[in-house]
N, C-alpha and C positions, 0 to 999 in steps of 0.2 A: 337797632341793628343787633343781630344775634351774636352771641359770644363765639359761635362756631367760625365766624369770618372776621378774624382780628388781624391777619397778616396783611402786608401791603399788596400782595398778589394772591390770586387763586388759581389752582390748577383744575381745569374742567375737562372731564372725559365723557364722551358719548358712550353709553352702555346699552341702549336699546335702539332699535331700528327706527328710521324716520318714515318708512313706508306706511301709507295709510293715515298719517297724522294730519292734523289741521294745517293748512298752508301757512298760517301765522306762526305755528310752532316750528315748522321746517325753516321758515325765514329767520326765526329767532336763533335756532341752532346754527344756521349759516353765518349769522352776524357774530356769533361767538367763535367762528372758524371751525365748526364741526360739520363734516360732510358724511362720514360713514362710521360704523361702529369701531371703537378703539381709537378714534381721533382724539388728540389731547391738545389743549391750548392753555396758555397762561394769560390771565386777564387781570386788569387792575381791580383792586377791591374798592369799588365806589357804588353809589346808589344806582346808576344805570346798569352796571353789570349784575348787581344783586337782583334787580327787577327782572332781568332776562333769565337769571338762574331760577328765580321763583316761578316764572312762567312755564319752564320746561323741566322742573325739578324731577319729574317722574322718568325722564329720559337720560339723566346725567348723574355723574358722581363728582363731588367737589372736594378738593383737598386744599389745605393752606400751603 
């Protein structure tokens, strides 16, 4: 696991549009609670969440 994700929770913000993205990437964003640009959600720092973050890393910003 990266040292960048050491807190118990992660704040994930959608910074790019989901229009025209692969359906799997749109579904991954929805599973993180992100629907439109600027939406933010707090997620637990675990393997499942990190996998989702890695999949759509080009669309989001992550903070501890």
